[in-house]
Phi, psi and omega in degrees: 000132175251120184250131172248116179261121177249112175266117188257002180289150174289344182271137175281326186228142172079016181283129179299320180295324174295320178298321180290314179300318175303323178293320177298313181298316178302320179292321177298316180292324179294326181274345182219078189306331182270008182295144175253146183237131172248125183252126172238113177261112186285349173280330180276319179232076181292144176276136178302149180286159180282101182241187184301316179301318181294315177300318176300319180292317181297324183266008172265130179309146186308313186285354181249001182286145173286165177302323178295317179297315181296322179293322180292315180294323181298332178294318178291319181304320182299316182290325177296313179301319182296314182287328175294335184275352187241137178263344180235124183241132178240116177255123175264117191231108168279165175258121174245112176053047179070003178235189175272157179295150177306325182298319179288322179300319178293325175296316180296314179302329179286322184271349179271098183228121181299134181088348185240302178250353167205163177212158178260132178239179181296337181254006176124185183288150179229125175282142185250358177264066186268165172073025181247149172254127182244132173246128177248116181264108184262136176233121186229144176287325181253197181246116186230346185303127179062030174239167179297339181277356179272091179274345185287311185298309177302319179294315181296317177302315183295308186288323176291319179297321179302322180276003177101358182264089184256353175267088187238131176243133180255132175247124190249126168241107186233167181072022185290344179255012188256022178108161185303319184290323178290323176296318178296323178292322180298314178292329174295323176294321177299318179296321176296320178297318178295320178297320179292321181294329185251015180292000000 
């Protein structure tokens, strides 16, 4: 098993989402002792945002790109190659202002490339990152699970599914900003979700 762990918190140290993601990876390793883990911390190596220069580089034919354009596309190419090479993906995702961090959005923008990780067909789009198992380790200050205020889960289901990754399990740690007792309960819920996922 090849595991790719993506830490999407803006924090390099002490992130609750990283703590939950680490627990998922530890469980995977316990069940698969020969597993290898690749860690990409987007706080340490953030992906540049998709701006006008990046779009220009992506839509310029390979043989006509300037050195700067080629270097920009190469950053996205590396992330695409990385996810293609791993069959198990673990995303550590905090909630920032009801959404996913810009770090994660930039990573998604980098790996979503027409003709490479998805394509359009006569019957609609087809994701090309198939056959992967994804675990999303969520950390939230409040309580959002199964409510209309949870914008993260629908978005991540949609975008991952669009790319072909439809086998997605969500691990929830919530109420982490509502006091010590609530935080303890939140991490206990994450552990319960882990137990259910690996039952």
